[in-house]
VOBA-1610 file (N, C-alpha, C; in pm, whole numbers, padded with zeros to 5 digits, always signed):
BEGIN
Met-03648+14292-14359Met-03639+14157-14303Met-03581+14164-14163Ser-03639+14093-14074Ser-03587+14092-13938Ser-03449+14028-13934Pro-03354+14086-13855Pro-03223+14022-13842Pro-03232+13880-13790Asn-03337+13850-13716Asn-03355+13714-13665Asn-03434+13634-13767Ser-03362+13558-13852Ser-03428+13488-13962Ser-03518+13375-13913Ala-03509+13338-13785Ala-03595+13232-13734Ala-03740+13280-13719Lys-03758+13412-13711Lys-03892+13467-13695Lys-03956+13489-13831Leu-03992+13379-13894Leu-04054+13384-14025Leu-04205+13375-14011Lys-04274+13446-14098Lys-04419+13444-14096Lys-04472+13375-14219Val-04574+13295-14203Val-04639+13229-14314Val-04764+13309-14349Glu-04770+13356-14473Glu-04882+13439-14513Glu-05005+13356-14548Lys-04984+13237-14606Lys-05099+13152-14638Lys-05051+13008-14646Thr-05139+12916-14624Thr-05106+12774-14640Thr-05221+12704-14710Lys-05185+12607-14791Lys-05284+12521-14855Lys-05239+12378-14832Val-05325+12300-14774Val-05289+12163-14738Val-05378+12066-14814Arg-05316+11965-14876Arg-05392+11861-14944Arg-05344+11726-14893Ser-05430+11649-14835Ser-05393+11519-14780Ser-05367+11421-14892Lys-05267+11335-14872Lys-05235+11236-14972Lys-05233+11095-14911Gly-05306+11073-14807Gly-05315+10938-14752Gly-05243+10925-14619Arg-05229+10804-14572Arg-05168+10777-14443Arg-05020+10807-14444Ala-04970+10862-14335Ala-04830+10902-14326Ala-04744+10786-14277Lys-04622+10778-14331Lys-04528+10675-14290Lys-04390+10731-14259Arg-04378+10863-14249Arg-04248+10923-14221Arg-04268+11045-14134Leu-04155+11104-14091Leu-04161+11219-14002Leu-04198+11346-14078Pro-04257+11443-14011Pro-04287+11570-14077Pro-04159+11649-14101Ile-04169+11753-14184Ile-04059+11845-14211Ile-04107+11985-14175Thr-04018+12066-14119Thr-04053+12203-14082Thr-03981+12300-14173Leu-04058+12390-14234Leu-04002+12488-14325Leu-04075+12620-14305Gly-03998+12726-14282Gly-04060+12856-14260Gly-04146+12860-14136Gly-04112+12778-14037Gly-04190+12775-13915Gly-04317+12693-13924Val-04339+12627-14038Val-04460+12547-14060Val-04422+12399-14060Glu-04493+12319-13984Glu-04472+12175-13983Glu-04557+12112-14093Ile-04491+12038-14181Ile-04558+11977-14296Ile-04560+11826-14274Met-04679+11773-14267Met-04694+11631-14238Met-04670+11549-14364Pro-04623+11425-14350Pro-04608+11338-14466Pro-04741+11318-14537Gly-04735+11306-14668Gly-04857+11291-14744Gly-04930+11422-14765Ser-04861+11534-14743Ser-04925+11665-14756Ser-04854+11749-14861Glu-04929+11843-14913Glu-04874+11943-15005Glu-04914+12080-14951Ile-04818+12166-14928Ile-04846+12296-14867Ile-04781+12406-14949Ala-04856+12511-14975Ala-04802+12631-15039Ala-04796+12741-14934Ile-04681+12802-14918Ile-04666+12909-14820Ile-04605+13031-14887Asp-04635+13146-14832Asp-04568+13269-14870Asp-04473+13305-14757Met-04343+13285-14780Met-04244+13308-14677Met-04205+13456-14674Arg-04225+13519-14562Arg-04203+13662-14551Arg-04055+13697-14565Ile-04026+13795-14651Ile-03889+13839-14674Ile-03862+13972-14605Thr-03943+14073-14640Thr-03922+14207-14587Thr-04050+14287-14607Asp-04047+14414-14572Asp-04158+14505-14599Asp-04109+14616-14692Leu-04200+14661-14780Leu-04171+14781-14857Leu-04178+14903-14765Ser-04137+15017-14815Ser-04144+15139-14736Ser-04289+15176-14705Thr-04383+15122-14781Thr-04526+15143-14756Thr-04580+15050-14648His-04495+14966-14594His-04529+14866-14494His-04601+14746-14556Thr-04596+14735-14689Thr-04654+14620-14757Thr-04555+14503-14750Pro-04598+14386-14705Pro-04504+14273-14694Pro-04463+14219-14830Val-04340+14176-14841Val-04286+14108-14959Val-04260+13963-14920Thr-04317+13869-14996Thr-04306+13728-14961Thr-04251+13647-15078Met-04192+13533-15045Met-04138+13441-15144Met-04228+13317-15150Pro-04287+13286-15266Pro-04376+13169-15274Pro-04296+13038-15273Val-04341+12945-15191Val-04275+12814-15180Val-04384+12708-15175Arg-04363+12599-15247Arg-04456+12486-15236Arg-04379+12361-15202Ile-04428+12289-15101Ile-04362+12168-15052Ile-04456+12050-15069Thr-04409+11947-15139Thr-04481+11821-15149Thr-04401+11719-15067His-04455+11683-14953His-04386+11594-14859His-04448+11455-14871Gly-04382+11368-14946Gly-04437+11237-14976Gly-04455+11148-14854Arg-04536+11046-14870Arg-04562+10953-14759Arg-04442+10863-14730Arg-04359+10840-14833Arg-04247+10748-14817Arg-04115+10824-14818Asp-04017+10770-14746Asp-03886+10833-14739Asp-03820+10837-14876Gly-03736+10935-14894Gly-03663+10950-15019Gly-03584+11080-15019Pro-03525+11115-15131Pro-03447+11239-15139Pro-03536+11362-15118Arg-03470+11471-15084Arg-03539+11600-15070Arg-03479+11695-15174Leu-03554+11720-15279Leu-03505+11798-15393Leu-03567+11937-15393Phe-03483+12042-15403Phe-03537+12175-15425Phe-03512+12215-15570Val-03608+12287-15627Val-03597+12343-15761Val-03628+12492-15749Ser-03534+12576-15790Ser-03550+12720-15773Ser-03534+12791-15906Ala-03597+12908-15916Ala-03588+12989-16037Ala-03587+13137-15998Ala-03554+13221-16096Ala-03553+13367-16079Ala-03464+13411-15963Leu-03352+13342-15945Leu-03249+13394-15855Leu-03201+13528-15909His-03193+13535-16041His-03182+13662-16112His-03323+13700-16156Gly-03370+13816-16115Gly-03511+13849-16128Gly-03565+13855-16269Asp-03477+13876-16369Asp-03525+13887-16507Asp-03516+13755-16582Glu-03476+13647-16516Glu-03464+13517-16581Glu-03589+13435-16549Ile-03689+13449-16637Ile-03825+13408-16602Ile-03866+13271-16657Ser-03789+13212-16747Ser-03829+13082-16803Ser-03845+12977-16694Gly-03760+12981-16592Gly-03768+12883-16485Gly-03897+12890-16407Val-03959+13009-16402Val-04087+13023-16334Val-04193+12938-16404Glu-04193+12942-16536Glu-04288+12861-16613Glu-04254+12713-16604Ile-04126+12679-16601Ile-04086+12539-16586Ile-04141+12484-16455Ile-04123+12558-16346Ile-04170+12511-16216Ile-04322+12503-16213Arg-04391+12598-16276Arg-04538+12591-16281Arg-04584+12460-16344Arg-04519+12422-16453Arg-04558+12298-16522Arg-04523+12175-16441Val-04405+12175-16378Val-04367+12062-16295Val-04467+12043-16181Ala-04506+12154-16119Ala-04597+12148-16004Ala-04732+12091-16042Gln-04770+12097-16170Gln-04899+12047-16214Gln-04895+11903-16262Leu-04779+11842-16267Leu-04770+11704-16314Leu-04829+11607-16212Asp-04910+11515-16260Asp-04972+11417-16172Asp-04869+11330-16101Val-04756+11303-16167Val-04657+11214-16106Val-04601+11271-15976Cys-04606+11404-15960Cys-04551+11465-15839Cys-04638+11437-15716Asp-04760+11389-15738Asp-04846+11354-15625Asp-04806+11222-15560His-04716+11149-15620His-04683+11014-15572His-04532+10997-15554Ile-04465+11101-15512Ile-04320+11094-15502Ile-04275+11026-15373Arg-04156+10972-15378Arg-04083+10934-15257Arg-03999+11054-15216Gly-03999+11088-15090Gly-03919+11200-15045Gly-03997+11330-15047Thr-03926+11439-15074Thr-03985+11573-15064Thr-03941+11659-15181Leu-04037+11727-15241Leu-04009+11821-15348Leu-04041+11962-15299Ile-03941+12050-15303Ile-03957+12190-15262Ile-03935+12276-15385Val-04036+12348-15429Val-04021+12433-15547Val-04036+12579-15506Val-03943+12662-15557Val-03943+12805-15529Val-03936+12877-15664Pro-04050+12913-15722Pro-04049+12969-15857Pro-03985+13105-15869Ile-03990+13187-15763Ile-03934+13322-15769Ile-03857+13347-15639Val-03725+13339-15646Val-03643+13367-15528Val-03624+13517-15512Asn-03577+13583-15617Asn-03554+13727-15614Asn-03683+13799-15653Ile-03777+13803-15560Ile-03911+13852-15591Ile-03910+13999-15629Met-03823+14079-15568Met-03821+14222-15598Met-03757+14250-15733Gly-03656+14174-15768Gly-03599+14186-15903Gly-03697+14139-16008Phe-03775+14035-15977Phe-03875+13984-16070Phe-03981+14090-16099Val-04028+14157-15997Val-04133+14257-16013Val-04083+14375-16096Thr-03957+14413-16077Thr-03902+14528-16149Thr-03832+14487-16279Gln-03839+14357-16315Gln-03777+14305-16437Gln-03626+14331-16440Ser-03565+14313-16324Ser-03421+14340-16309Ser-03348+14215-16264Arg-03228+14199-16311Arg-03143+14089-16267Arg-03111+14101-16118Tyr-03103+14224-16070Tyr-03050+14251-15937Tyr-03160+14285-15838Leu-03122+14288-15712Leu-03209+14338-15607Leu-03207+14492-15608Pro-03299+14556-15536Pro-03300+14703-15536Pro-03170+14766-15489Asp-03091+14695-15409Asp-02962+14751-15367Asp-02851+14726-15470Arg-02891+14679-15591Arg-02800+14655-15704Arg-02703+14542-15679Arg-02730+14457-15584Arg-02645+14343-15560Arg-02698+14222-15637Asp-02604+14137-15679Asp-02636+14013-15747Asp-02657+13906-15640Leu-02780+13854-15630Leu-02810+13755-15527Leu-02722+13632-15541Asn-02688+13595-15664Asn-02607+13475-15686Asn-02458+13500-15664Arg-02424+13613-15605Arg-02288+13639-15558Arg-02291+13681-15411Ser-02404+13653-15344Ser-02423+13702-15207Ser-02433+13592-15103Phe-02415+13466-15144Phe-02422+13355-15050Phe-02290+13340-14976Pro-02289+13292-14852Pro-02403+13240-14775Pro-02490+13347-14711Gly-02449+13474-14723Gly-02529+13581-14666Gly-02520+13587-14516Ser-02602+13674-14458Ser-02607+13687-14312Ser-02742+13743-14272Ala-02784+13713-14149Ala-02915+13757-14102Ala-02920+13907-14080Gly-02806+13971-14061Gly-02804+14115-14032Gly-02735+14198-14138Gly-02717+14142-14257Gly-02645+14213-14362Gly-02736+14293-14454Ser-02691+14312-14579Ser-02768+14383-14679Ser-02893+14303-14716Met-02979+14363-14797Met-03097+14291-14841Met-03060+14163-14912Ala-02958+14168-15001Ala-02915+14048-15072Ala-02860+13944-14975Ala-02780+13988-14877Ala-02723+13897-14779Ala-02832+13829-14696Arg-02935+13905-14660Arg-03042+13849-14578Arg-03126+13748-14657Leu-03153+13781-14784Leu-03230+13687-14866Leu-03150+13560-14892Ala-03020+13574-14919Ala-02935+13456-14939Ala-02933+13369-14814His-02920+13433-14699His-02918+13360-14572His-03049+13286-14549Leu-03161+13353-14576Leu-03292+13291-14560Leu-03306+13170-14651Phe-03269+13185-14779Phe-03285+13076-14874Phe-03196+12958-14837Leu-03076+12986-14793Leu-02983+12879-14757Leu-03034+12803-14635Asp-03082+12875-14535Asp-03125+12811-14411Asp-03259+12740-14425Glu-03350+12799-14500Glu-03486+12745-14504Glu-03510+12647-14619Ile-03435+12659-14728Ile-03457+12573-14844Ile-03342+12474-14863Val-03221+12526-14880Val-03107+12438-14911Val-03079+12342-14797Ser-03082+12391-14674Ser-03049+12306-14559Ser-03150+12194-14537Lys-03269+12207-14595Lys-03371+12103-14581Lys-03368+12004-14698Ser-03269+12020-14787Ser-03265+11941-14912Ser-03142+11852-14917Thr-03151+11750-15004Thr-03035+11665-15031Thr-02979+11689-15171His-03060+11747-15261His-03020+11777-15398His-03087+11907-15441Gly-03030+11971-15545Gly-03090+12095-15592Gly-03075+12114-15742Ile-03173+12181-15801Ile-03167+12223-15942Ile-03202+12372-15945Asp-03112+12452-15998Asp-03132+12596-16007Asp-03149+12633-16154Leu-03256+12704-16187Leu-03293+12732-16326Leu-03254+12875-16364His-03183+12888-16476His-03136+13018-16522His-03157+13031-16673Thr-03137+13154-16723Thr-03133+13180-16867Thr-03007+13261-16896Gly-02988+13294-17022Gly-02885+13390-17056Gly-02922+13527-17003Ala-02827+13619-17008Ala-02853+13756-16964Ala-02941+13827-17066Leu-02977+13951-17036Leu-03060+14029-17126Leu-02993+14042-17263His-03067+14011-17369His-03021+14016-17508His-02917+13908-17541Arg-02907+13806-17453Arg-02819+13692-17483Arg-02902+13564-17474Asp-02879+13475-17569Asp-02952+13348-17576Asp-02857+13234-17542Asn-02902+13142-17458Asn-02822+13025-17423Asn-02885+12899-17481Phe-02803+12816-17545Phe-02847+12683-17586Phe-02865+12599-17461Pro-02968+12513-17454Pro-02992+12434-17333Pro-02867+12359-17288Gln-02829+12382-17164Gln-02705+12327-17110Gln-02716+12312-16960Ile-02639+12219-16907Ile-02626+12200-16763Ile-02486+12242-16722Arg-02478+12319-16616Arg-02349+12356-16557Arg-02340+12296-16418Ala-02231+12226-16393Ala-02217+12156-16266Ala-02071+12121-16243Asn-02042+12085-16120Asn-01911+12031-16087Asn-01914+11881-16119Leu-01874+11848-16240Leu-01885+11709-16286Leu-01782+11617-16220Asp-01691+11674-16143Asp-01597+11591-16066Asp-01663+11534-15940Asp-01778+11589-15903Asp-01859+11534-15794Asp-01949+11427-15855Pro-01935+11302-15814Pro-02013+11194-15879Pro-02163+11212-15867Val-02213+11272-15759Val-02358+11291-15747Val-02405+11400-15841Ala-02331+11512-15847Ala-02367+11619-15941Ala-02358+11569-16085Asp-02258+11486-16112Asp-02244+11428-16246Asp-02364+11341-16281Gln-02413+11263-16183Gln-02531+11180-16205Gln-02654+11267-16238Leu-02672+11375-16163Leu-02785+11464-16187Leu-02776+11526-16325Ala-02656+11572-16361Ala-02636+11639-16490Ala-02665+11545-16606Arg-02615+11422-16597Arg-02637+11327-16706Arg-02784+11286-16715Ala-02849+11275-16601Ala-02990+11238-16601Ala-03077+11347-16663Phe-03039+11472-16647Phe-03120+11583-16699Phe-03138+11571-16850Gly-03031+11531-16921Gly-03048+11491-17060Gly-03055+11602-17163Val-02987+11714-17140Val-02980+11818-17244Val-02852+11800-17325Pro-02842+11866-17441Pro-02730+11836-17532Pro-02590+11861-17475Val-02576+11960-17386Val-02443+12002-17343Val-02434+12005-17191Met-02326+11948-17137Met-02293+11960-16996Met-02157+12029-16986Ile-02149+12130-16902Ile-02024+12205-16885Ile-01972+12184-16744Asn-01849+12139-16733Asn-01786+12120-16603Asn-01736+12255-16554Thr-01800+12308-16453Thr-01764+12440-16403Thr-01732+12434-16255Gly-01631+12509-16215Gly-01598+12521-16074Gly-01696+12612-16004Phe-01668+12638-15878Phe-01759+12720-15798Phe-01715+12866-15798Arg-01811+12954-15820Arg-01784+13097-15808Arg-01812+13142-15666Glu-01723+13223-15614Glu-01740+13272-15477Glu-01872+13347-15464Gly-01946+13314-15361Gly-02072+13381-15335Gly-02191+13322-15407Ser-02170+13216-15487Ser-02280+13158-15564Ser-02360+13060-15479Leu-02482+13034-15523Leu-02566+12935-15456Leu-02501+12798-15462Arg-02445+12761-15577Arg-02383+12628-15590Arg-02270+12611-15490Glu-02188+12714-15474Glu-02077+12704-15380Glu-02127+12689-15237Ala-02224+12772-15197Ala-02275+12766-15061Ala-02343+12632-15034Ala-02417+12580-15134Ala-02483+12451-15116Ala-02380+12339-15103Ala-02273+12345-15184Ala-02169+12242-15178Ala-02104+12237-15039Arg-02089+12353-14978Arg-02032+12357-14843Arg-02122+12288-14742Arg-02249+12274-14777Arg-02344+12202-14692Arg-02371+12062-14745Asn-02286+12017-14836Asn-02296+11882-14894Asn-02428+11860-14968Val-02477+11965-15033Val-02597+11955-15116Val-02555+11982-15261Pro-02544+11877-15345Pro-02505+11900-15485Pro-02616+11971-15561Val-02578+12073-15637Val-02673+12153-15714Val-02624+12162-15858Ile-02714+12140-15953Ile-02684+12162-16094Ile-02763+12284-16141Val-02708+12353-16241Val-02771+12472-16297Val-02813+12442-16440Tyr-02941+12465-16469Tyr-02992+12453-16606Tyr-02998+12593-16666Glu-02925+12613-16776Glu-02920+12741-16847Glu-02983+12722-16985Ala-03083+12805-17017Ala-03145+12795-17149Ala-03230+12918-17175Gly-03219+12971-17297Gly-03304+13082-17337Gly-03245+13216-17301Glu-03332+13317-17300Glu-03292+13457-17283Glu-03372+13520-17169Ala-03313+13617-17101Ala-03383+13689-16995Ala-03507+13759-17051Leu-03612+13763-16968Leu-03738+13831-17000Leu-03809+13774-17123Arg-03778+13651-17161Arg-03841+13587-17276Arg-03873+13442-17241Phe-03980+13390-17301Phe-04012+13248-17293Phe-03966+13179-17421Ser-03908+13060-17406Ser-03874+12974-17520Ser-03936+12838-17494Glu-04034+12801-17576Glu-04106+12675-17554Glu-04014+12553-17554Pro-03921+12539-17649Pro-03832+12422-17644Pro-03750+12417-17516Cys-03701+12532-17472Cys-03619+12535-17351Cys-03702+12504-17227Ile-03826+12551-17224Ile-03914+12524-17111Ile-03948+12376-17104Arg-03986+12318-17218Arg-04020+12175-17220Arg-03900+12088-17182Ala-03783+12127-17230Ala-03662+12051-17194Ala-03635+12059-17045Gly-03664+12175-16985Gly-03644+12190-16842Gly-03738+12102-16761Val-03865+12097-16801Val-03961+12011-16732Val-03919+11865-16744Lys-03885+11826-16866Lys-03845+11688-16890Lys-03719+11652-16810Gly-03624+11744-16805Gly-03501+11720-16731Gly-03524+11702-16582Ile-03612+11784-16525Ile-03641+11773-16382Ile-03705+11637-16352Val-03799+11594-16435Val-03862+11463-16415Val-03757+11352-16425Arg-03666+11364-16520Arg-03561+11263-16534Arg-03472+11258-16410Val-03438+11373-16355Val-03356+11376-16233Val-03431+11311-16118Met-03560+11340-16106Met-03639+11279-15999Met-03642+11127-16013Arg-03645+11078-16136Arg-03639+10932-16156Arg-03501+10878-16119Ala-03396+10952-16158Ala-03260+10904-16136Ala-03225+10892-15989Ile-03281+10979-15904Ile-03247+10975-15761Ile-03350+10899-15679Gly-03448+10837-15748Gly-03541+10749-15678Gly-03666+10815-15624Met-03694+10939-15663Met-03817+11004-15618Met-03938+10954-15697Leu-03913+10911-15821Leu-04015+10856-15908Leu-03968+10721-15961Pro-04059+10633-16004Pro-04017+10505-16061Pro-03935+10526-16187Pro-03845+10434-16218Pro-03766+10445-16341Pro-03856+10447-16464Ser-03809+10514-16567Ser-03885+10519-16691Ser-03872+10388-16767Arg-03980+10349-16833Arg-03976+10229-16917Arg-03923+10260-17056Arg-03905+10389-17082Arg-03856+10429-17214Arg-03704+10428-17216Thr-03649+10473-17327Thr-03504+10471-17342Thr-03439+10568-17246Ala-03311+10547-17220Ala-03234+10635-17133Ala-03221+10772-17198Pro-03194+10877-17119Pro-03177+11009-17178Pro-03060+11011-17275Pro-03067+11096-17377Pro-02957+11101-17473Pro-02828+11144-17406Lys-02718+11093-17460Lys-02589+11131-17404Lys-02558+11277-17435Ser-02505+11344-17335Ser-02471+11485-17350Ser-02326+11501-17390Leu-02298+11610-17457Leu-02162+11647-17491Leu-02099+11711-17369Val-01991+11654-17316Val-01926+11704-17195Val-01820+11806-17234Ile-01835+11926-17182Ile-01744+12037-17214Ile-01667+12076-17088Arg-01538+12092-17102Arg-01455+12132-16988Arg-01385+12266-17011Ser-01414+12330-17124Ser-01354+12461-17151Ser-01444+12537-17248Ser-01461+12665-17224Ser-01541+12748-17314Ser-01489+12892-17308Ser-01523+12969-17410Ser-01479+13109-17414Ser-01572+13189-17503Trp-01577+13320-17478Trp-01657+13411-17559Trp-01572+13472-17670Val-01629+13483-17788Val-01568+13556-17898Val-01619+13700-17889Arg-01527+13796-17888Arg-01565+13936-17868Arg-01546+14018-17996Ala-01620+14127-18003Ala-01618+14211-18122Ala-01485+14284-18135Ala-01426+14273-18254Ala-01300+14344-18280Ala-01324+14489-18319Gln-01446+14522-18358Gln-01480+14660-18392Gln-01627+14684-18360Ser-01665+14808-18354Ser-01805+14843-18334Ser-01878+14843-18468Gly-02010+14821-18463Gly-02088+14820-18586Gly-02213+14737-18573Leu-02259+14684-18686Leu-02379+14601-18691Leu-02339+14458-18723Leu-02382+14367-18638Leu-02346+14225-18651Leu-02449+14151-18735Arg-02402+14078-18835Arg-02484+13984-18911Arg-02438+13843-18875Ala-02508+13780-18780Ala-02470+13646-18735Ala-02509+13543-18841Thr-02424+13445-18861Thr-02448+13343-18965Thr-02452+13201-18910Val-02441+13184-18779Val-02452+13050-18720Val-02557+13054-18610Ala-02627+12944-18594Ala-02735+12934-18496Ala-02685+12872-18367Leu-02762+12890-18261Leu-02732+12820-18136Leu-02731+12669-18161Gly-02636+12601-18098Gly-02627+12457-18112Gly-02546+12412-18231Ser-02498+12506-18312Ser-02420+12469-18430Ser-02281+12422-18390Gln-02233+12319-18456Gln-02095+12277-18439Gln-02009+12357-18536Val-01902+12415-18487Val-01816+12500-18569Val-01672+12453-18559Gly-01594+12488-18661Gly-01452+12455-18663Gly-01367+12579-18640Ala-01244+12557-18603Ala-01152+12668-18581Ala-01138+12750-18710Gly-01154+12880-18699Gly-01144+12968-18814Gly-01272+12982-18894Gln-01376+12909-18858Gln-01502+12918-18931Gln-01570+13052-18906Pro-01625+13115-19009Pro-01696+13242-18990Pro-01823+13222-18906Leu-01842+13312-18810Leu-01961+13313-18726Leu-02055+13427-18762Gly-02000+13525-18828Gly-02077+13642-18866Gly-01985+13752-18916Val-02045+13866-18946Val-01970+13980-18999Val-02017+14106-18927Ile-01921+14191-18888Ile-01952+14321-18831Ile-01919+14428-18936Ala-02015+14515-18961Ala-01994+14619-19063Ala-02040+14753-19010Asp-01985+14860-19069Asp-02037+14993-19037Asp-02166+15014-19116Pro-02244+15120-19087Pro-02375+15137-19151Pro-02370+15143-19304Leu-02260+15188-19363Leu-02250+15196-19508Leu-02183+15073-19570Gly-02137+14981-19486Gly-02074+14859-19536Gly-01934+14879-19592Glu-01872+14993-19561Glu-01739+15020-19615Glu-01628+14954-19535Asn-01659+14919-19412Asn-01558+14858-19325Asn-01620+14735-19260Glu-01580+14617-19304Glu-01637+14492-19253Glu-01528+14404-19192Thr-01563+14339-19080Thr-01472+14248-19012Thr-01541+14115-18991Glu-01478+14008-19034Glu-01535+13875-19016Glu-01509+13827-18874Val-01610+13771-18811Val-01597+13710-18678Val-01576+13561-18697Gln-01466+13509-18642Gln-01431+13368-18662Gln-01426+13294-18529Ser-01455+13165-18536Ser-01444+13080-18418Ser-01297+13057-18385Pro-01256+13071-18260Pro-01116+13049-18224Pro-01077+12903-18213Ala-01176+12813-18212Ala-01146+12671-18190Ala-01263+12586-18239Asp-01240+12455-18249Asp-01350+12361-18274Asp-01442+12361-18153Gly-01572+12358-18178Gly-01662+12356-18065Gly-01807+12369-18105Val-01888+12407-18008Val-02032+12420-18025Val-02073+12559-17977Val-02163+12624-18051Val-02213+12755-18010Val-02320+12735-17903Ile-02288+12771-17779Ile-02382+12750-17669Ile-02441+12881-17619Gly-02397+12992-17674Gly-02452+13121-17635Gly-02420+13224-17741Arg-02508+13324-17757Arg-02482+13429-17854Arg-02564+13553-17820Thr-02517+13667-17867Thr-02593+13789-17849Thr-02709+13794-17947Asn-02817+13856-17906Asn-02931+13877-17994Asn-02938+14020-18046Leu-02844+14103-18004Leu-02841+14243-18047Leu-02752+14260-18169Pro-02803+14312-18279Pro-02716+14339-18394Pro-02620+14454-18369Leu-02655+14548-18282Leu-02569+14662-18254Leu-02465+14622-18152Val-02338+14630-18189Val-02231+14585-18100Val-02125+14693-18088Gln-02061+14694-17973Gln-01948+14781-17948Gln-01821+14697-17941Glu-01711+14757-17974Glu-01583+14688-17966Glu-01566+14627-17827Gly-01536+14496-17822Gly-01517+14426-17695Gly-01640+14354-17645Asp-01757+14377-17710Asp-01878+14307-17667Asp-01865+14156-17689Ala-01925+14078-17598Ala-01930+13932-17614Ala-02035+13895-17719Leu-01994+13817-17818Leu-02082+13786-17930Leu-02127+13640-17933Phe-02032+13549-17929Phe-02061+13405-17938Phe-01987+13331-17826His-02058+13243-17758His-01998+13160-17654His-01969+13023-17715Ile-01842+12988-17723Ile-01800+12863-17787Ile-01757+12763-17681Ala-01826+12650-17676Ala-01783+12539-17592Ala-01683+12457-17671Arg-01561+12454-17625Arg-01453+12390-17702Arg-01468+12239-17700His-01464+12182-17821His-01475+12037-17834His-01404+11995-17960Glu-01305+11907-17946Glu-01230+11860-18061Glu-01284+11726-18108Gly-01280+11704-18238Gly-01324+11578-18296Gly-01465+11587-18350Thr-01503+11489-18428Thr-01634+11491-18494Thr-01723+11375-18453Gln-01683+11302-18347Gln-01763+11186-18312Gln-01897+11224-18250Val-01907+11346-18200Val-02033+11395-18145Val-02071+11521-18221Val-02188+11518-18283Val-02235+11634-18358Val-02345+11702-18277Ala-02329+11829-18249Ala-02429+11903-18171Ala-02560+11912-18248Arg-02671+11904-18174Arg-02802+11917-18236Arg-02843+12064-18241Thr-02910+12102-18346Thr-02961+12238-18355Thr-03082+12251-18264Leu-03125+12374-18239Leu-03239+12397-18152Leu-03365+12337-18213Asp-03377+12336-18346Asp-03494+12276-18410Asp-03502+12127-18380Asp-03388+12057-18389Asp-03387+11914-18356Asp-03420+11894-18209Phe-03366+11980-18125Phe-03386+11968-17981Phe-03532+11990-17946Glu-03601+12081-18017Glu-03741+12109-17991Glu-03825+11983-18008His-03794+11903-18109His-03869+11778-18131His-03845+11682-18016Asp-03719+11672-17970Asp-03687+11579-17861Asp-03757+11617-17732Ala-03780+11748-17710Ala-03834+11796-17584Ala-03986+11804-17583Ala-04051+11746-17685Ala-04194+11770-17703Ala-04280+11703-17596Phe-04237+11589-17541Phe-04323+11517-17448Phe-04245+11478-17323Ile-04318+11462-17216Ile-04261+11423-17088Ile-04288+11276-17065Glu-04183+11199-17055Glu-04201+11055-17044Glu-04264+11018-16911Gly-04351+10918-16915Gly-04409+10865-16793Gly-04515+10954-16730Thr-04570+11051-16801Thr-04673+11137-16746Thr-04800+11121-16828Thr-04906+11184-16784Thr-05029+11184-16862Thr-05012+11275-16981Ser-05112+11275-17070Ser-05104+11357-17190Ser-05140+11502-17163Glu-05172+11537-17037Glu-05218+11672-17008Glu-05113+11776-17045Leu-04987+11746-17019Leu-04884+11846-17049Leu-04875+11870-17199Ala-04880+11761-17278Ala-04870+11776-17422Ala-04987+11855-17479Glu-05101+11852-17408Glu-05219+11922-17457Glu-05218+12069-17422Gln-05125+12113-17335Gln-05117+12256-17306Gln-05075+12331-17430Pro-05140+12443-17460Pro-05099+12520-17579Pro-04955+12565-17565Pro-04872+12539-17664Pro-04732+12581-17655Pro-04720+12733-17661Ile-04620+12785-17594Ile-04593+12928-17601Ile-04523+12957-17732Val-04573+13055-17805Val-04516+13087-17938Val-04470+13231-17939
//
């Protein structure tokens, strides 16, 4: 990547007219996008050692009427691929052709990690710990700098799509700074069962965006390198709900999104011994303090240790590997006291996420991923 990030090259463009323009154009990646247009560009990142260019796909829908500018990004970690499918489905929705404002979708940010099925970039750096980056730094720093300058700086709101790490499953959840009223509005509009109030991690996209007054929420659901149909459908539905909440789309005539369980504290339960884990609770289960979550045993079953929940709460993450080592993270418990809110299981959630409100039936007719 050139140290001068202003010298960006557009590999291809696709323009579709959407009628008479009533607002100013937007410039992204050196390309001027007129109102009422939809453009797909390949934003140049770097070259391989073979001199083959590496590009980041971006699609911009610049509506005819003024409104918010929302970016939706995925695969910031290259092995977290569910968001790529979520963005593909969102981009195909008819309602996106009639938005107020601007929708910028970036299905694969960490393109090199995506190709190699790795969380990290080739220099082993975590892109989501490399912001704000720099034009003359490492590969991760340069990509972070490019994304911040070309995508985040052109936006007023953001949604970043993630999954659990490799061999870890996450129950659909939103992570955001809920003390920010705009981020709180986005999180509640998304409408998944759990919202977690999280501070900013140094070097993260959320932190860098907040410094530029762009509120960003993170949708976490599913497992790395795997597709989960309920999690994907919930992500599409959540993005549409956010677009309605901020005025990019007309309000829904249907009921408001379900109330989410607000979590302000969570912790991982770790293995007290090595062995084989037999998990006995599912994602989304409500558990009580001291409740068994599973059992770790040696191969002959002569030495068994019960894994217990340390507090009342909801299981929002768990390992999918039965083979565990002492100290491994097993269950992620979102602490919640009281019984007035009962967490929904993933099966219940799958039914809720089946259809996208206010759209045509085309999405429902797509064959579900199984």
